[in-house]
LUMSE-987514 format. One record per atom (N, C-alpha, C): residue in one letter; z, y, x. Coordinates in steps of 0.05 Angstrom, whole numbers, padded with zeros to 5 digits, always signed. Atoms other than C-alpha are relative to their C-alpha. Layout:
BEGIN
AZYX;...
This chain:
BEGIN
X-00022+00027+00005;X-00358-00223+00061;X+00020+00008-00021;X-00021-00007+00022;X-00307-00232+00009;X+00027+00000+00007;X-00027-00003-00013;X-00234-00220+00012;X+00010-00030+00008;X-00011+00022-00009;X-00219-00293+00018;X-00010-00011+00030;X+00011+00007-00029;X-00263-00306+00080;X+00013+00023+00020;X-00012-00018-00022;X-00232-00241+00113;X+00031-00005+00000;X-00028+00002+00000;X-00161-00248+00092;X+00013-00029-00002;X-00010+00026+00005;X-00148-00322+00079;X+00014-00013+00025;X-00015+00019-00016;X-00099-00360+00120;X+00015+00025+00022;X-00010-00020-00019;X-00075-00293+00155;X+00029+00005-00016;X-00025-00011+00007;X-00003-00258+00146;X-00004+00028-00010;X-00002-00029+00013;X+00007-00199+00098;X+00030+00010-00002;X-00023-00013+00002;X+00066-00151+00105;X-00003+00024-00019;X+00002-00020+00018;X+00077-00110+00044;X+00024+00013-00006;X-00029-00016+00011;X+00134-00056+00034;X-00007+00008-00026;X+00000-00012+00030;X+00151-00037-00036;X-00011-00021-00013;X+00013+00024+00011;X+00132-00111-00054;X+00017-00007-00025;X-00013+00010+00019;X+00186-00119-00106;X-00012+00004-00031;X+00006-00008+00027;X+00149-00086-00165;X-00033+00012+00003;X+00025-00023+00002;X+00079-00047-00187;X-00021-00016+00019;X+00019+00006-00018;X+00022-00050-00138;X+00010-00015+00021;X-00010+00015-00019;X+00062-00080-00087;X+00002-00030-00006;X-00005+00020+00007;X+00079-00135-00121;X-00028-00020-00011;X+00029+00011+00008;X+00006-00148-00153;X-00015-00006+00030;X+00009+00007-00024;X-00016-00143-00079;X+00005-00026+00013;X-00012+00026-00013;X+00031-00197-00056;X-00009-00022-00020;X+00014+00021+00016;X+00011-00244-00116;X-00032-00008+00010;X+00032+00003-00007;X-00067-00232-00097;X+00000-00010+00027;X+00003+00013-00028;X-00053-00247-00025;X+00007-00024+00001;X-00005+00032+00006;X-00020-00312-00043;X-00026-00013-00006;X+00024+00011+00015;X-00079-00326-00085;X-00027-00007+00020;X+00022+00005-00023;X-00127-00317-00026;X+00007-00015+00025;X-00009+00016-00019;X-00084-00362+00017;X+00011+00013+00023;X-00019-00012-00020;X-00043-00313+00057;X+00025-00008-00001;X-00030+00001+00000;X+00026-00320+00080;X+00009+00029-00002;X-00009-00027+00007;X+00066-00260+00052;X+00025+00005+00009;X-00025-00010-00005;X+00122-00222+00080;X+00006+00026-00022;X-00012-00021+00024;X+00160-00185+00020;X+00021+00017+00010;X-00018-00018-00005;X+00194-00123+00039;X+00006+00017-00021;X-00008-00021+00020;X+00233-00077-00010;X+00030+00004+00008;X-00025-00007+00002;X+00297-00045-00012;X+00018-00014-00024;X-00010+00013+00026;X+00310-00085-00079;X-00001-00029+00009;X-00004+00028-00010;X+00330-00153-00047;X-00004-00022-00021;X+00000+00022+00020;X+00337-00189-00114;X-00034-00001-00012;X+00027-00001+00012;X+00266-00165-00136;X-00019-00019+00018;X+00020+00011-00017;X+00231-00191-00073;X+00011-00031+00005;X-00011+00028+00001;X+00273-00258-00074;X-00009-00014-00024;X+00014+00011+00020;X+00248-00269-00144;X-00029-00007+00004;X+00031+00001-00010;X+00176-00256-00120;X-00002-00024+00016;X+00004+00021-00023;X+00186-00303-00058;X+00001-00025-00018;X-00005+00028+00012;X+00213-00361-00106;X-00029-00003-00018;X+00025+00003+00016;X+00152-00349-00152;X-00023-00010+00019;X+00022+00005-00017;X+00103-00353-00097;X-00001-00030+00014;X-00005+00027-00013;X+00133-00413-00062;X+00000-00020-00019;X+00003+00021+00025;X+00138-00452-00129;X-00031-00002-00006;X+00027+00003+00008;X+00064-00439-00136;X-00015-00016+00025;X+00010+00016-00028;X+00053-00475-00065;X-00007+00023+00021;X+00000-00025-00022;X+00052-00407-00024;X+00018+00000+00020;X-00022-00006-00020;X+00086-00388+00038;X+00010+00033-00003;X-00009-00030+00003;X+00128-00323+00028;X+00031+00002+00011;X-00030-00005-00012;X+00190-00291+00065;X+00008+00025-00013;X-00011-00025+00012;X+00231-00238+00033;X+00019+00015+00018;X-00014-00014-00022;X+00263-00184+00075;X+00008+00025-00013;X-00011-00024+00010;X+00309-00129+00048;X-00009+00024+00026;X+00006-00023-00016;X+00280-00063+00083;X-00003+00025-00012;X+00002-00024+00011;X+00290+00005+00077;X-00018+00020+00016;X+00014-00010-00017;X+00231+00041+00099;X+00004+00031+00015;X-00011-00026-00007;X+00264+00107+00110;X+00015-00003+00031;X-00015+00006-00023;X+00300+00074+00169;X-00018-00012+00024;X+00017+00015-00017;X+00256+00062+00233;X+00008-00020+00012;X-00010+00028-00012;X+00301+00016+00260;X-00005-00029-00018;X+00003+00020+00019;X+00298-00026+00200;X-00031-00011-00005;X+00031+00010-00001;X+00219-00027+00200;X-00009-00012+00024;X+00005+00016-00027;X+00217-00044+00272;X+00013-00024-00001;X-00011+00028+00001;X+00266-00102+00259;X-00023-00019-00020;X+00015+00017+00020;X+00218-00125+00200;X-00026-00007+00016;X+00023+00009-00015;X+00159-00124+00252;X+00008-00021+00016;X-00009+00023-00022;X+00202-00164+00304;X-00001-00024-00013;X-00006+00021+00016;X+00222-00213+00248;X-00027-00015-00004;X+00023+00008+00010;X+00151-00219+00225;X-00017-00015+00022;X+00012+00011-00024;X+00117-00231+00295;X+00013-00026+00012;X-00018+00020-00009;X+00174-00277+00316;X-00001-00024-00016;X+00001+00020+00016;X+00179-00320+00258;X-00019-00008-00023;X+00023+00011+00018;X+00119-00319+00215;X-00027+00001+00011;X+00019+00000-00019;X+00063-00296+00261;X-00018+00027+00001;X+00009-00027-00003;X+00015-00241+00279;X-00014+00009-00026;X+00003-00009+00031;X-00002-00196+00219;X-00029+00009+00002;X+00031-00011+00004;X-00072-00191+00195;X-00002+00026-00020;X+00001-00027+00018;X-00052-00138+00142;X+00028+00012-00002;X-00024-00014+00004;X-00001-00088+00138;X-00003+00018-00022;X+00002-00016+00024;X+00006-00055+00070;X+00026+00021-00004;X-00022-00019+00001;X+00051+00011+00073;X-00005+00015-00028;X+00006-00002+00026;X+00058+00016+00001;X+00028+00014-00014;X-00026-00008+00013;X+00135+00036-00013;X-00004+00033-00011;X+00002-00034+00008;X+00139+00105-00056;X+00016-00001-00023;X-00018-00006+00021;X+00180+00139-00103;X-00013+00028-00015;X+00007-00024+00014;X+00169+00195-00154;X+00019+00022-00007;X-00020-00021+00006;X+00202+00262-00174;X-00014+00018-00019;X+00014-00017+00020;X+00193+00304-00234;X+00021+00026-00003;X-00013-00023+00005;X+00212+00377-00249;X-00010+00021+00013;X+00009-00023-00015;X+00197+00447-00224;X+00011-00001+00025;X-00005+00004-00029;X+00198+00451-00148;X+00026+00012+00004;X-00023-00017-00005;X+00250+00504-00149;X+00028-00014-00009;X-00024+00015+00015;X+00296+00458-00192;X+00008-00023+00015;X-00004+00027-00012;X+00286+00397-00146;X+00024+00000+00022;X-00022+00002-00020;X+00350+00377-00108;X-00010-00005+00030;X+00006+00002-00034;X+00348+00378-00033;X-00004-00030+00006;X-00002+00031-00006;X+00366+00304-00030;X-00024-00013-00011;X+00021+00013+00013;X+00309+00285-00080;X-00026+00003+00016;X+00026-00007-00014;X+00255+00326-00038;X+00001-00019+00025;X+00002+00015-00022;X+00278+00288+00022;X-00002-00031-00005;X+00003+00030+00011;X+00280+00220-00014;X-00029-00006-00001;X+00027+00001+00006;X+00208+00231-00032;X-00017+00000+00027;X+00009-00004-00023;X+00187+00252+00037;X+00005-00024+00021;X-00007+00018-00020;X+00225+00202+00078;X-00010-00028-00006;X+00011+00026+00009;X+00201+00141+00034;X-00031+00003+00003;X+00029+00000+00001;X+00130+00162+00022;X-00015+00010+00021;X+00016-00012-00024;X+00108+00197+00084;X+00015-00014+00027;X-00009+00010-00022;X+00157+00176+00138;X-00003-00030-00002;X+00001+00029-00003;X+00158+00105+00116;X-00027-00009+00005;X+00026+00009-00012;X+00085+00102+00127;X-00005+00002+00031;X-00003-00004-00031;X+00095+00132+00197;X+00015-00019+00013;X-00016+00023-00017;X+00147+00080+00215;X-00011-00026-00003;X+00014+00025+00006;X+00106+00026+00186;X-00024+00000+00027;X+00026-00001-00019;X+00045+00048+00235;X+00014-00003+00026;X-00007+00002-00028;X+00090+00057+00293;X+00016-00028+00008;X-00013+00024-00004;X+00125-00008+00289;X-00021-00023+00001;X+00020+00024+00004;X+00063-00053+00272;X-00025+00004+00017;X+00031-00009-00014;X+00000-00015+00303;X+00004-00013+00027;X-00001+00013-00026;X+00021-00031+00379;X-00001-00030+00003;X-00001+00028-00001;X+00033-00105+00364;X-00031-00012-00009;X+00027+00012+00008;X-00035-00109+00325;X-00023+00006+00026;X+00016-00008-00023;X-00066-00075+00390;X-00001-00023+00017;X-00002+00023-00022;X-00039-00125+00435;X-00009-00027-00009;X+00010+00029+00013;X-00059-00187+00391;X-00028+00001+00004;X+00028+00006-00009;X-00126-00215+00402;X-00018+00000-00029;X+00016+00002+00023;X-00149-00219+00327;X+00001+00027-00014;X+00002-00019+00019;X-00171-00173+00273;X+00023+00010-00016;X-00024-00007+00020;X-00121-00130+00232;X-00011+00026-00016;X+00002-00023+00019;X-00119-00079+00174;X+00025+00010-00008;X-00025-00016+00006;X-00073-00027+00158;X-00007+00016-00025;X+00003-00012+00028;X-00073-00001+00087;X+00021+00020-00009;X-00020-00022+00009;X-00036+00066+00072;X-00007+00003-00026;X-00004-00008+00028;X-00019+00077-00001;X+00000+00029-00009;X-00001-00029+00014;X-00039+00149-00021;X-00003-00006-00035;X+00003+00000+00037;X-00060+00158-00101;X-00023+00023-00002;X+00016-00022+00010;X-00104+00195-00139;X+00012+00026-00002;X-00017-00025-00002;X-00050+00247-00135;X-00007+00011+00031;X+00009-00010-00030;X-00074+00253-00058;X-00021+00020-00002;X+00024-00020+00001;X-00133+00291-00083;X-00002+00017-00029;X-00004-00016+00025;X-00106+00325-00146;X+00024+00021+00006;X-00029-00021+00003;X-00054+00384-00163;X+00010-00006-00026;X-00016+00007+00029;X-00005+00365-00215;X+00028+00019-00002;X-00030-00012+00000;X+00053+00411-00234;X+00024-00020-00013;X-00023+00012+00009;X+00121+00386-00245;X+00005-00030+00015;X-00003+00025-00013;X+00108+00327-00197;X-00007+00010+00033;X+00007-00013-00032;X+00101+00372-00130;X+00010-00021+00021;X-00011+00020-00025;X+00143+00327-00083;X-00021-00023+00007;X+00019+00029-00005;X+00100+00264-00099;X-00031+00009+00006;X+00028-00007-00007;X+00034+00301-00097;X-00003+00007+00028;X-00004-00009-00028;X+00054+00333-00031;X-00004-00026+00022;X-00001+00025-00018;X+00070+00264-00002;X-00026-00015-00001;X+00025+00017-00006;X+00007+00231-00022;X-00023+00013+00010;X+00016-00018-00013;X-00035+00289+00001;X+00003-00006+00030;X-00006+00007-00031;X+00002+00277+00071;X-00009-00025+00007;X+00009+00026-00013;X-00010+00202+00070;X-00029+00002+00002;X+00027+00002-00003;X-00085+00212+00059;X-00006+00014+00026;X+00007-00011-00024;X-00087+00260+00113;X+00008-00016+00029;X-00010+00016-00021;X-00047+00215+00160;X-00016-00023+00006;X+00017+00023-00004;X-00090+00155+00148;X-00031+00007+00012;X+00024-00012-00012;X-00155+00201+00161;X+00001+00002+00026;X-00002+00000-00030;X-00130+00218+00225;X+00007-00020+00015;X-00006+00022-00011;X-00101+00152+00243;X-00024-00014+00002;X+00025+00015-00003;X-00171+00123+00232;X-00014+00014+00025;X+00012-00013-00024;X-00199+00176+00283;X+00015-00009+00025;X-00014+00010-00026;X-00146+00159+00333;X-00002-00029+00012;X+00009+00028-00007;X-00158+00083+00329;X-00027+00000+00015;X+00030-00001-00009;X-00234+00100+00340;X+00005+00011+00034;X+00005-00015-00026;X-00217+00145+00400;X+00015-00017+00019;X-00014+00020-00017;X-00168+00094+00431;X-00016-00025+00004;X+00020+00023-00007;X-00227+00045+00427;X+00008-00027-00014;X-00009+00024+00014;X-00192-00005+00378;X-00011-00006-00024;X+00008+00003+00025;X-00236+00004+00319;X-00017-00022-00005;X+00015+00026+00006;X-00275-00060+00329;X+00014-00022-00008;X-00018+00020+00010;X-00213-00096+00311;X+00020+00009-00019;X-00018-00015+00013;X-00166-00052+00280;X-00012+00017-00025;X+00009-00012+00024;X-00187-00026+00206;X+00023+00011-00012;X-00019-00022+00016;X-00150+00034+00178;X-00013+00005-00027;X+00008-00004+00025;X-00158+00044+00103;X+00021+00015-00020;X-00014-00018+00016;X-00134+00094+00055;X-00001-00015-00034;X-00002+00012+00029;X-00118+00062-00017;X+00012+00025-00019;X-00004-00023+00018;X-00123+00114-00074;X-00001-00016-00030;X+00000+00010+00023;X-00102+00080-00139;X+00004+00020-00024;X-00004-00017+00027;X-00107+00112-00209;X+00027-00008-00016;X-00023+00010+00018;X-00063+00089-00264;X+00004-00026+00000;X-00006+00029-00004;X-00030+00023-00246;X+00028-00001-00010;X-00028+00002+00013;X+00029-00003-00289;X+00019-00004+00023;X-00022+00003-00018;X+00095+00002-00252;X+00026+00012-00011;X-00022-00007+00011;X+00164+00024-00258;X+00007+00029+00016;X-00007-00020-00021;X+00158+00085-00212;X+00009+00022-00016;X-00011-00025+00018;X+00167+00136-00273;X+00026-00003-00010;X-00029+00000+00011;X+00229+00105-00298;X+00017+00004+00019;X-00019-00005-00021;X+00258+00106-00228;X-00002+00023+00013;X+00005-00023-00010;X+00234+00172-00213;X+00024+00017+00000;X-00020-00017-00003;X+00281+00225-00190;X-00001+00024-00022;X+00003-00022+00019;X+00295+00287-00241;X+00015+00023+00011;X-00012-00022-00007;X+00334+00352-00239;X+00032-00005-00010;X-00027-00001+00011;X+00409+00363-00254;X+00001+00023-00019;X-00006-00017+00021;X+00432+00392-00317;X+00026+00018+00010;X-00027-00017-00009;X+00500+00417-00277;X-00007+00023+00008;X+00005-00024-00013;X+00464+00475-00249;X-00010+00016-00018;X+00007-00020+00019;X+00455+00537-00288;X-00035+00009+00003;X+00027-00008-00005;X+00381+00556-00302;X-00022-00021+00004;X+00017+00018-00008;X+00354+00489-00286;X-00012-00013-00030;X+00017+00009+00024;X+00297+00464-00334;X-00003-00031-00001;X+00000+00036+00004;X+00316+00390-00352;X-00025-00008-00016;X+00023+00009+00022;X+00266+00390-00411;X-00027+00001+00014;X+00027+00002-00013;X+00206+00404-00367;X-00003-00025+00018;X+00000+00026-00012;X+00224+00346-00320;X-00001-00021-00019;X+00000+00027+00020;X+00237+00300-00381;X-00027+00000-00011;X+00026+00001+00014;X+00172+00317-00416;X-00022-00006+00021;X+00023+00009-00013;X+00130+00308-00355;X+00002-00037+00005;X-00001+00026-00004;X+00164+00241-00343;X-00010-00019-00028;X+00016+00012+00025;X+00143+00222-00420;X-00028+00001+00000;X+00029-00007-00003;X+00078+00246-00408;X-00016-00025+00021;X+00013+00019-00019;X+00065+00198-00348;X+00004-00028-00011;X-00003+00024+00014;X+00099+00140-00387;X-00017-00007-00019;X+00024+00003+00020;X+00047+00152-00441;X-00028-00013+00013;X+00021+00008-00017;X-00005+00143-00388;X+00002-00028+00009;X-00009+00024-00010;X+00026+00082-00363;X-00009-00023-00018;X+00005+00016+00021;X+00018+00050-00429;X-00025-00012+00001;X+00029+00005-00003;X-00054+00049-00418;X-00014-00006+00029;X+00005+00002-00027;X-00054+00036-00342;X-00010-00029+00006;X+00010+00026-00012;X-00087-00021-00304;X+00021-00016+00007;X-00025+00016-00007;X-00048-00083-00293;X-00003-00005+00033;X-00001+00003-00032;X-00026-00092-00217;X-00018-00024+00012;X+00018+00021-00014;X-00062-00157-00204;X-00025+00005-00004;X+00028-00006-00001;X-00126-00131-00229;X-00010+00023+00025;X-00001-00016-00019;X-00118-00072-00186;X+00002-00010+00028;X-00002+00014-00032;X-00101-00118-00123;X-00026-00010+00005;X+00022+00011-00007;X-00160-00153-00133;X-00028+00017+00010;X+00017-00020-00007;X-00206-00093-00131;X+00008+00009+00026;X-00009-00009-00023;X-00166-00066-00074;X-00012-00021+00027;X+00007+00019-00028;X-00176-00132-00028;X-00031+00000+00001;X+00031+00003-00005;X-00251-00137-00044;X-00013+00025+00012;X+00011-00026-00010;X-00266-00063-00029;X+00005+00000+00029;X-00011+00003-00029;X-00225-00073+00038;X-00018-00018+00015;X+00015+00020-00010;X-00264-00134+00052;X-00031+00007+00008;X+00028-00009-00008;X-00331-00098+00047;X-00002+00023+00015;X+00000-00020-00018;X-00307-00045+00091;X+00005+00028-00006;X-00001-00028+00013;X-00294+00015+00045;X+00025+00014+00019;X-00023-00012-00009;X-00246+00067+00080;X+00014+00011-00022;X-00013-00008+00025;X-00229+00102+00013;X-00002-00027-00022;X-00001+00022+00019;X-00205+00042-00031;X+00008+00010-00023;X-00005-00012+00028;X-00203+00057-00106;X+00003-00018-00019;X-00006+00021+00021;X-00173+00019-00161;X-00020+00003-00029;X+00018-00013+00024;X-00218+00062-00216;X-00021+00012+00013;X+00019-00020-00014;X-00274+00084-00176;X-00011+00021-00016;X+00013-00028+00018;X-00310+00129-00230;X+00025+00018-00003;X-00021-00018+00010;X-00242+00156-00249;X+00012+00012+00025;X-00007-00015-00024;X-00220+00171-00179;X-00018+00017+00017;X+00023-00018-00010;X-00282+00197-00154;X-00005+00025-00018;X-00005-00020+00015;X-00279+00243-00210;X+00015+00022+00011;X-00024-00018-00008;X-00215+00272-00187;X-00006+00010+00035;X+00002-00007-00028;X-00242+00274-00114;X-00025+00023+00001;X+00019-00021+00004;X-00306+00313-00136;X+00011+00027-00012;X-00013-00025+00011;X-00264+00364-00175;X+00018+00013+00023;X-00011-00012-00023;X-00222+00374-00112;X-00021+00009+00017;X+00021-00011-00021;X-00284+00381-00067;X-00006+00026-00011;X+00018-00021+00013;X-00314+00432-00120;X+00024+00022+00002;X-00018-00025-00002;X-00248+00475-00121;X+00002+00006+00031;X+00000-00009-00031;X-00245+00476-00043;X-00026+00013+00007;X+00027-00013-00010;X-00319+00494-00036;X-00005+00030-00014;X+00003-00027+00014;X-00314+00553-00088;X+00022+00013+00005;X-00024-00019-00002;X-00246+00576-00070;X+00011+00008-00025;X-00013-00003+00025;X-00226+00576-00142;X+00028-00012-00004;X-00030+00010+00002;X-00149+00572-00148;X+00006-00016-00021;X-00008+00018+00021;X-00115+00519-00187;X+00004+00013-00024;X-00008-00014+00024;X-00110+00535-00262;X+00008-00021-00019;X-00006+00019+00025;X-00072+00501-00318;X-00017+00001-00020;X+00017+00001+00025;X-00125+00521-00367;X-00023-00020+00008;X+00019+00017-00009;X-00178+00483-00325;X+00008-00026+00007;X-00012+00018-00014;X-00134+00428-00301;X-00004-00025-00018;X+00002+00025+00017;X-00152+00358-00321;X+00023-00018+00011;X-00027+00014-00001;X-00095+00306-00330;X-00008-00026+00015;X+00004+00022-00020;X-00105+00259-00269;X+00028-00018+00002;X-00023+00013-00009;X-00053+00207-00265;X+00004-00014+00027;X-00006+00009-00030;X-00021+00197-00196;X+00016-00026+00002;X-00017+00024-00001;X+00011+00133-00215;X-00015-00022+00015;X+00011+00021-00015;X+00006+00071-00165;X+00016-00020+00006;X-00015+00020-00011;X+00063+00032-00153;X+00007-00019-00020;
């Protein structure tokens, strides 16, 4: 089946919908005939996207939601089911980046990455999945990991850790949905984008020059390297089309650039098989960008 047959006419809830992959997914969901709930901490961004979709004849609702707050995500689910309808697709997409040596990373920045990138996914699952189970129709959950979820990249450790965690969470969740007997209706899928244009690098946290010994240059140089990759990255709407089609075909690992991401997976598998430790000399520059 194609994506329109699977998702058309349903409701999609997308966190981090204000920019990047989230906005691309929202636009493509609209093109497929879905009603879209746009959730983001940036209210102005999702309001503008709502206006764009509505002006194009679509149905969209915008809600300000901080995915770090479980009560806010629960309210998002309550509002959606009460005022929009049962959710066919939940996209746990909201995410942020962090640059710099791990030992230079401010505690607040570490917590921000983990709270948004990892706990935000958990809060989404916890708020929506019970309602999906209680409903009668099919439903999909997409958790956004990254090519960074199967790679090791210095100077971006909090982000890389978070995306490894999201991938493991999604793999385990798939098994739990099967164990509970709901896999005939509930599809859990891991989305691993490669390089997709977004503002995640510009908005990424860095390190503070106020503390002695902190290497600000290392953080700034990594940001510049990622921005250079962004210049050649895939457009979000193109990535969104690939994600929807792969999901509709039943893929568990959904990849925006299949050959590119598979090569990172193969390299990771080989490292684990041979027990060779990570090496800067042998490291390939896989871009973990996705939002």
